[in-house]
C-alpha positions as CSV (number, residue, x, y, z in Angstrom):
1,M,-52.2,22.7,-5.6
2,R,-52.9,19.1,-5.0
3,Q,-50.9,18.2,-8.2
4,L,-48.0,20.2,-6.9
5,V,-48.0,18.4,-3.6
6,L,-48.2,15.1,-5.4
7,L,-45.3,16.0,-7.6
8,I,-43.2,16.9,-4.6
9,L,-44.1,13.6,-2.9
10,I,-43.1,11.6,-6.0
11,C,-39.8,13.5,-6.4
12,G,-39.0,12.9,-2.7
13,S,-39.7,9.2,-3.0
14,L,-37.6,8.9,-6.1
15,K,-34.6,10.4,-4.3
16,G,-34.8,7.5,-1.9
17,I,-34.5,4.9,-4.7
18,S,-31.0,3.6,-5.1
19,Q,-29.5,3.8,-8.5
20,R,-28.1,0.5,-9.8
21,T,-25.1,0.5,-12.1
22,K,-24.1,-2.4,-14.3
23,I,-20.4,-2.7,-15.3
24,T,-19.3,-5.4,-17.8
25,A,-16.1,-6.3,-19.5
26,D,-14.7,-9.0,-21.8
27,K,-12.6,-10.3,-18.9
28,V,-13.1,-10.0,-15.1
29,F,-10.5,-10.9,-12.6
30,D,-12.5,-11.2,-9.4
31,G,-9.5,-11.2,-7.0
32,L,-9.1,-15.0,-7.2
33,A,-9.5,-16.1,-10.9
34,M,-10.0,-14.7,-14.4
35,R,-13.6,-14.9,-15.8
36,E,-14.8,-14.4,-19.3
37,H,-17.7,-12.0,-20.1
38,W,-18.7,-11.3,-16.5
39,G,-19.9,-8.2,-14.8
40,V,-21.1,-6.6,-11.6
41,I,-24.1,-4.6,-10.4
42,V,-23.4,-1.8,-7.9
43,E,-26.0,-0.2,-5.7
44,K,-24.9,2.7,-3.4
45,N,-21.4,1.6,-2.3
46,K,-21.8,-2.1,-2.5
47,I,-21.6,-4.9,-5.1
48,V,-25.0,-6.5,-5.1
49,Q,-24.5,-9.0,-8.0
50,V,-21.6,-10.7,-9.8
51,G,-21.7,-13.2,-12.6
52,P,-22.0,-13.8,-16.3
53,K,-23.2,-10.8,-18.3
54,D,-26.4,-12.5,-19.5
55,Q,-27.4,-13.4,-15.9
56,L,-27.1,-10.0,-14.4
57,G,-30.3,-8.1,-13.5
58,E,-31.5,-4.8,-14.7
59,A,-29.7,-1.5,-13.9
60,D,-30.4,2.2,-14.2
61,Q,-27.1,2.8,-16.1
62,S,-24.6,0.4,-17.8
63,F,-21.0,0.6,-18.8
64,D,-19.4,-2.0,-21.0
65,F,-15.7,-2.3,-21.7
66,P,-15.0,-4.5,-24.8
67,G,-11.4,-5.6,-24.8
68,G,-10.9,-4.5,-21.2
69,T,-10.5,-6.3,-17.9
70,M,-12.4,-5.5,-14.8
71,M,-10.9,-6.2,-11.4
72,P,-11.0,-5.1,-7.7
73,G,-9.5,-1.8,-6.9
74,M,-5.8,-2.4,-6.4
75,I,-4.2,-2.0,-2.9
76,E,-0.8,-0.4,-2.6
77,G,1.0,-2.1,0.2
78,H,3.9,0.4,0.8
79,S,3.5,4.1,0.0
80,H,4.8,7.4,1.3
81,V,2.5,10.2,0.0
82,L,4.7,12.7,1.9
83,L,7.8,11.8,-0.1
84,Y,8.7,12.2,-3.7
85,P,11.8,10.9,-5.6
86,Y,15.2,11.7,-4.1
87,D,16.7,12.6,-7.4
88,Q,14.4,15.6,-7.4
89,T,15.0,16.5,-3.8
90,G,17.1,14.5,-1.4
91,W,15.5,12.8,1.7
92,N,17.4,15.1,4.0
93,D,16.2,18.2,2.3
94,Q,12.6,17.0,2.2
95,V,12.7,16.3,6.0
96,L,14.8,19.3,7.1
97,K,14.0,22.1,4.7
98,E,10.4,21.7,3.6
99,S,7.5,22.8,5.9
100,R,4.9,20.3,7.1
101,S,2.3,22.5,5.4
102,L,4.0,22.3,2.0
103,R,4.5,18.6,2.4
104,A,0.9,18.0,3.3
105,I,-0.4,20.0,0.3
106,R,2.0,18.1,-2.0
107,G,1.0,14.8,-0.3
108,S,-2.6,15.4,-1.0
109,K,-1.8,15.7,-4.7
110,M,0.3,12.5,-4.5
111,A,-2.6,10.6,-2.9
112,T,-4.9,11.6,-5.8
113,K,-2.3,10.3,-8.3
114,N,-2.5,6.9,-6.5
115,L,-6.3,6.8,-6.9
116,Y,-6.2,7.7,-10.6
117,A,-3.6,4.9,-11.2
118,G,-6.2,2.4,-10.0
119,F,-5.1,2.0,-6.4
120,T,-8.2,2.6,-4.4
121,T,-6.6,1.8,-1.1
122,I,-3.0,2.5,0.1
123,R,-1.0,1.6,3.2
124,D,1.1,4.6,4.0
125,L,4.2,3.6,6.0
126,G,5.3,6.8,7.8
127,S,5.2,10.5,7.5
128,E,9.0,10.9,7.3
129,G,9.3,13.9,9.5
130,A,5.9,15.5,8.7
131,G,4.3,14.5,12.0
132,Y,0.8,13.3,11.6
133,A,0.2,15.0,8.2
134,D,-0.7,11.6,6.8
135,V,-3.6,11.4,9.3
136,A,-4.8,14.8,8.1
137,I,-4.6,13.7,4.4
138,K,-6.6,10.6,5.2
139,Q,-9.2,12.7,7.0
140,S,-9.4,15.2,4.1
141,I,-10.2,12.3,1.7
142,E,-12.8,10.8,4.1
143,E,-14.5,14.2,4.4
144,G,-14.5,14.7,0.6
145,I,-12.2,17.7,0.6
146,I,-9.8,16.0,-1.8
147,E,-10.0,13.0,-4.1
148,G,-7.8,10.1,-2.9
149,P,-7.7,6.4,-2.0
150,R,-8.8,4.8,1.2
151,M,-5.7,5.2,3.5
152,L,-4.2,3.2,6.3
153,V,-1.6,5.3,7.9
154,A,1.3,4.8,10.3
155,G,1.9,8.4,11.5
156,R,5.5,8.6,12.9
157,A,7.6,5.4,12.6
158,I,9.4,4.2,15.7
159,V,13.2,4.1,15.6
160,A,16.0,3.2,18.1
161,T,17.8,6.2,19.6
162,G,20.9,7.1,17.6
163,S,20.1,4.8,14.7
164,Y,18.1,7.0,12.3
165,G,17.8,10.4,10.8
166,P,20.0,13.1,9.1
167,K,23.6,12.8,10.1
168,G,26.7,15.1,10.1
169,F,25.4,17.9,12.4
170,H,26.9,19.3,15.6
171,P,26.2,16.7,18.3
172,D,24.5,19.4,20.5
173,F,22.1,20.2,17.8
174,D,18.8,18.2,17.7
175,V,17.7,17.8,14.1
176,P,14.3,16.4,13.0
177,L,14.7,12.7,12.7
178,G,11.9,11.8,10.3
179,A,10.6,9.4,12.9
180,E,10.2,9.0,16.7
181,A,13.0,7.6,18.8
182,A,12.2,5.4,21.8
183,D,13.8,2.5,23.7
184,G,13.0,0.0,26.4
185,E,9.8,0.5,28.5
186,R,9.2,3.9,26.8
187,L,8.2,2.0,23.7
188,I,4.9,1.3,25.4
189,S,3.9,4.9,25.9
190,V,5.2,6.0,22.4
191,T,3.1,3.2,20.8
192,R,0.0,4.2,22.7
193,D,0.6,7.9,21.9
194,Q,0.9,7.2,18.1
195,I,-2.3,5.1,18.2
196,G,-4.1,7.9,20.0
197,K,-3.0,10.4,17.4
198,G,-4.5,8.4,14.6
199,A,-2.1,5.6,13.5
200,D,-4.0,2.7,11.9
201,F,-0.9,0.5,12.5
202,V,2.6,0.9,14.0
203,K,5.7,0.9,12.0
204,V,9.1,0.1,13.6
205,Y,12.6,0.1,12.1
206,A,14.0,-3.4,13.2
207,D,17.3,-2.5,11.6
208,Y,19.0,0.4,9.9
209,R,22.3,1.6,8.5
210,W,23.9,2.5,11.8
211,G,26.7,-0.2,11.8
212,P,30.4,0.4,11.0
213,D,30.7,2.1,7.6
214,K,26.9,2.6,7.6
215,T,26.2,-1.1,7.3
216,A,22.7,-2.2,8.1
217,M,22.4,-3.7,11.6
218,P,19.6,-4.7,14.0
219,T,18.3,-1.9,16.2
220,F,15.8,-3.3,18.8
221,S,16.0,-6.5,20.8
222,I,13.3,-9.1,20.5
223,D,11.9,-8.1,23.9
224,E,11.7,-4.5,22.8
225,L,9.9,-5.4,19.6
226,K,7.5,-7.5,21.6
227,L,6.6,-4.6,23.8
228,I,5.5,-2.7,20.6
229,V,3.6,-5.7,19.2
230,E,1.8,-6.5,22.5
231,T,0.9,-2.8,23.1
232,A,-0.5,-2.4,19.5
233,A,-2.3,-5.7,19.6
234,S,-4.2,-4.6,22.8
235,S,-5.8,-1.9,20.6
236,G,-6.5,-4.3,17.7
237,R,-3.6,-2.9,15.6
238,D,-0.8,-4.6,13.8
239,V,2.9,-3.8,13.7
240,V,5.0,-3.7,10.5
241,A,8.7,-3.8,10.4
242,H,11.3,-2.2,8.2
243,A,14.0,-4.9,8.0
244,A,16.7,-5.5,5.4
245,T,19.0,-7.8,7.4
246,A,18.3,-11.5,8.1
247,E,18.8,-10.9,11.8
248,G,16.5,-7.9,11.9
249,M,13.9,-10.0,10.0
250,R,14.4,-12.9,12.4
251,R,13.8,-10.7,15.5
252,A,10.8,-8.9,14.0
253,T,9.3,-12.3,13.0
254,L,9.7,-13.8,16.5
255,A,8.3,-10.6,18.0
256,G,5.1,-11.1,16.1
257,V,5.0,-8.3,13.4
258,K,2.4,-8.6,10.6
259,T,4.6,-7.8,7.6
260,I,8.3,-7.2,7.0
261,E,9.2,-4.4,4.5
262,H,12.2,-4.7,2.1
263,G,13.9,-7.9,3.2
264,S,16.8,-7.3,0.9
265,A,19.3,-9.6,2.7
266,A,16.8,-12.3,3.6
267,T,17.9,-15.9,3.8
268,L,15.8,-18.9,2.8
269,E,15.9,-19.9,6.5
270,V,14.4,-16.6,7.7
271,L,11.8,-16.6,5.0
272,K,10.7,-20.1,6.1
273,L,10.5,-18.8,9.7
274,M,8.2,-16.0,8.4
275,K,6.0,-18.6,6.7
276,E,5.8,-20.6,9.9
277,N,4.8,-17.5,11.9
278,N,2.4,-16.1,9.3
279,V,4.5,-13.0,8.7
280,A,4.2,-11.6,5.1
281,L,6.9,-10.1,3.0
282,C,6.6,-6.8,1.2
283,P,9.7,-6.8,-1.1
284,T,9.6,-3.1,-2.4
285,L,11.4,-4.0,-5.7
286,A,10.6,-0.8,-7.4
287,A,12.3,1.4,-4.8
288,T,15.5,-0.6,-5.1
289,H,15.3,-0.4,-8.9
290,A,14.8,3.4,-8.8
291,V,17.5,4.3,-6.3
292,T,20.0,2.0,-8.0
293,Q,19.4,4.0,-11.1
294,Y,19.5,7.6,-9.8
295,F,22.1,7.1,-7.0
296,D,24.4,4.4,-8.5
297,G,24.1,5.4,-12.1
298,W,22.7,2.1,-13.4
299,D,21.2,2.4,-16.8
300,G,18.6,-0.3,-16.2
301,Q,20.3,-2.7,-18.6
302,N,22.6,-5.7,-18.1
303,P,24.8,-6.3,-16.3
304,E,22.6,-5.9,-13.3
305,P,24.2,-4.6,-10.1
306,E,24.4,-6.6,-6.9
307,K,21.4,-4.8,-5.3
308,I,19.1,-5.9,-8.2
309,L,20.5,-9.4,-8.2
310,N,19.8,-9.7,-4.5
311,K,16.2,-8.7,-5.1
312,R,15.8,-11.3,-7.8
313,Q,17.1,-13.9,-5.4
314,L,14.8,-12.6,-2.7
315,I,11.7,-13.3,-4.9
316,K,13.1,-16.7,-5.9
317,D,13.7,-17.7,-2.3
318,A,10.3,-16.2,-1.2
319,L,8.5,-18.4,-3.7
320,K,10.5,-21.4,-2.6
321,S,9.7,-20.8,1.0
322,G,6.0,-20.3,0.5
323,V,5.9,-17.0,2.5
324,T,3.0,-14.7,1.6
325,I,4.1,-11.9,-0.7
326,V,2.2,-8.6,-0.6
327,A,2.5,-6.0,-3.3
328,G,4.0,-2.7,-2.3
329,G,6.7,-0.7,-4.1
330,D,7.6,2.0,-1.6
331,V,6.1,4.5,-4.0
332,G,7.3,8.0,-3.2
333,V,10.9,6.9,-3.7
334,F,9.7,6.6,-7.3
335,P,6.9,8.8,-8.7
336,H,3.3,8.4,-7.3
337,G,1.0,7.2,-10.0
338,E,3.7,4.8,-11.3
339,N,2.7,2.1,-8.7
340,V,2.5,-0.5,-11.4
341,R,6.3,-0.6,-11.6
342,E,6.3,-2.9,-8.6
343,L,3.9,-5.3,-10.2
344,E,5.9,-5.4,-13.5
345,L,9.1,-6.2,-11.5
346,M,7.4,-8.9,-9.5
347,V,6.6,-10.6,-12.8
348,D,10.1,-9.9,-14.2
349,Y,11.7,-11.4,-11.1
350,G,9.8,-14.7,-11.3
351,M,6.1,-14.4,-10.2
352,S,3.3,-15.3,-12.6
353,E,0.9,-12.5,-13.6
354,I,-2.0,-14.2,-11.8
355,E,0.1,-14.4,-8.6
356,V,0.8,-10.7,-8.8
357,L,-2.8,-9.8,-9.5
358,K,-3.8,-11.8,-6.4
359,S,-1.1,-10.1,-4.3
360,V,-2.3,-6.6,-5.2
361,T,-5.9,-7.4,-4.5
362,S,-7.2,-10.3,-2.4
363,I,-3.9,-11.1,-0.7
364,N,-3.2,-7.5,0.3
365,A,-6.8,-7.2,1.6
366,E,-6.5,-10.3,3.7
367,V,-3.1,-9.4,5.2
368,F,-4.1,-5.8,5.9
369,G,-7.4,-6.8,7.5
370,L,-9.6,-5.3,4.8
371,S,-12.4,-7.8,5.0
372,S,-14.7,-6.2,2.5
373,L,-12.1,-5.4,-0.2
374,G,-9.9,-7.2,-2.7
375,I,-12.6,-9.4,-4.2
376,L,-15.5,-8.7,-6.5
377,K,-18.1,-10.4,-4.4
378,E,-21.7,-9.7,-3.4
379,G,-21.8,-7.5,-0.2
380,F,-18.2,-6.3,-0.7
381,L,-17.4,-2.6,-1.2
382,A,-17.6,-1.3,-4.7
383,D,-13.9,-0.7,-5.4
384,I,-13.6,-1.5,-9.0
385,V,-11.0,-0.8,-11.7
386,V,-11.2,-1.5,-15.4
387,V,-8.0,-1.6,-17.5
388,G,-7.3,-2.0,-21.2
389,G,-6.1,-5.5,-22.4
390,D,-5.5,-8.6,-20.3
391,P,-3.0,-8.2,-17.4
392,T,-2.7,-12.0,-17.1
393,Q,-1.0,-11.9,-20.5
394,N,0.9,-8.6,-20.1
395,I,1.0,-7.1,-16.6
396,S,1.7,-3.7,-18.1
397,A,-2.0,-3.6,-19.2
398,L,-2.6,-2.3,-15.6
399,R,-1.1,1.0,-16.7
400,E,-4.1,1.6,-19.1
401,V,-6.7,2.6,-16.6
402,K,-10.1,3.0,-18.1
403,M,-12.3,3.4,-15.0
404,V,-11.8,3.8,-11.3
405,M,-14.6,3.4,-8.8
406,K,-14.1,3.7,-5.0
407,D,-16.8,3.0,-2.5
408,G,-19.4,3.1,-5.3
409,K,-18.3,6.5,-6.8
410,R,-16.7,6.8,-10.2
411,Y,-13.6,8.9,-10.4
412,K,-12.4,8.1,-13.9
């Protein structure tokens, strides 16, 4: 009997001992620079040691990846888990014909695809007519109901009355917009309501295709945008702005948003203004690349259409201006799990591989306020990805995901 009690006590004490996991690889990109023959030791959900392989301590289990590269879990800067490519089902039909329940179930699967592609955190920029289903998907991941990345969600985006949503219906018929319309002083209560319902940040459409012949034109005044920014800031939250026009970008920048999404018609002048005001650019190259193919019939070869040339110029001017570039492809417009397309295009359009790797890890973490992510560092969360090959030589090596760890748990 005494032996049985002793055995129970020993087993109970062993359960309290944290297991240490050692992960090593030929190359380690720590979020800032590439290292040779380094590794990490993980205990619970934290990185407890980083350095050369031969200087790491003992561990209960070890994983070595010869020929591979270890790096921080990638951070997707612009996703929509509640959308899927429009050449499969158009945006109008997704918003108007599919139930929120169906979209939430599909969205959960899409979230999992992001995780298994090596993106352990995603910033989801609007539920596109599915209410707060993005908040529910985030909660289901946090509660362990489904596998998925850490999520920052916007809930319903804010749009100016009359500017956004499905068109062509009887004027007396109110159709779901895919966002929430508000103007003037009401922007304060709508911002507060979205925060209260679970938004981690607020998204606003600073311009949209509501001009003559559906040309993109600014929507809100600077003062209106400031109302949103000031209200969100009082709760410790940022505002991000959809803006394709130079004027929409200028207004959003002066209002104090954190990031500007798309920026297709940016000028060097407005990019410099963003740099001066510490506003980052999320260029969403892959979305433009995708829709130009399936809407405009471009075959992906030369000659490149104007939309693609404009994006190339955007990256050239952004690099010249010194504005911070975050990595986010608008995934959902193209297939979830194909997130690396954005990183490949960033390189193709003029950024170096190391700049892109920083963007998708440490820079995204800093801009999005993720203080314990984006770098392999002692005390940081154990979000770790291992890929085949060397992405500083070929960025497409990021497609060959060998291991995914999020918050200390291995998923792949």
